[in-house]
N, C-alpha and C positions, 0 to 999 in steps of 0.2 A: 708715561715717559715724556713724550712731547709736550703734553699739557704742564707738567712739573717743571720742565725746562723753560718754557715760555713764561710761566708764573715766576720763576726765580729770576729770570733775565730782566723782567719788568718790574720787579720788586713788589708784585701782587701779594697782599696779604688778606687772607680770609678772616672774617668775623663770624665765628660760630656761635650757635645757641642750641638750646634743647627743647624739644617738643615732644610731650608724652613719652619721655625717657630716652628718646632718640636724638643723637647729635646731628644737627642740620647747619648747612651754611646759611647765615642770615644776610650777609653782605660780603663784598670784597672791595678793597681799596689799593691804591698805589701808594705804598710807604706806610711805616710803622705809625707815624704821627696821625695819619688820617684813619688809620685803622683804630687806634686808641680813641679817637674823637667818636668814631661810628659806635664804638662799644659804649661809650658814656651816652651817647644819644639814644640807642637802644634801650639802655637801663633806664633812663629818665622817662621814656615814653611807656614802659611796661610796668614800672613799680608803682603800685597803689599804696597809699598811706606809708610812705617810707619812714615817718617818725616813729612807727610801731615796729619797724624792722631792723634787722642786723644786716650790715654790709660786710660781706667777707671777700677780700681779694686775696688771690693766691698767685705768686709769681714763680717763674722758672728761671733763675739766674738773672733777673732784671729787676731788682728793687726800685730803680729809678722810673721804670715805667709803671709799676704799681703806685708809686707815689704821685705820679702824674694823674692817673686815673682817679685815685682817692681825692686829690685836690680839686679836680674838676667836678666830681659828684657832689662833694662837700660844698663847693661853691653854689651849685644849682639847688640843693635841698639838704634836709638834715635827716640822718638816721639815728635810730635808738642807740646803736653801738657800731664801731667800725673796728674791724680786725684785719691785719695783714699778715699772710703766711707765706713761707717758702715752701714750695712743692717738693715732695720727696717720693720715691718709689714709683709705683703704678700711676699715681695721679699725674706725674710729669708727663706721661704720654699724651694726655689730652690737650697740653698746651705747647709742648716741645720747648726746646731751649729758647729763651727770650719771650716766652708767652705769658699771658696774663689771663686769669679766670676770675670772673665776678660772680658772686653768688648773693642773692638777697633772700 
């Protein structure tokens, strides 16, 4: 309760990831712009041989944020294929409204 109130008041945005099938917090930032930049930074650090991989970006009611992430990643490296999706159903609970999910 209190933690969520403070995070909301300070505009703290978590950057989540997955490790061994478990969703974990990778970072937290103040503001959406910094969170998107951190997401891109983490992707670039972790993806090996991107030219052989497919980049998939899923967004929840925020196509402009997905486009920002796509442009930043494509400016830094090249992927075999890039797909952008709109989340629906159960998958939208992982990102919530306004969230972006990147899968490589």
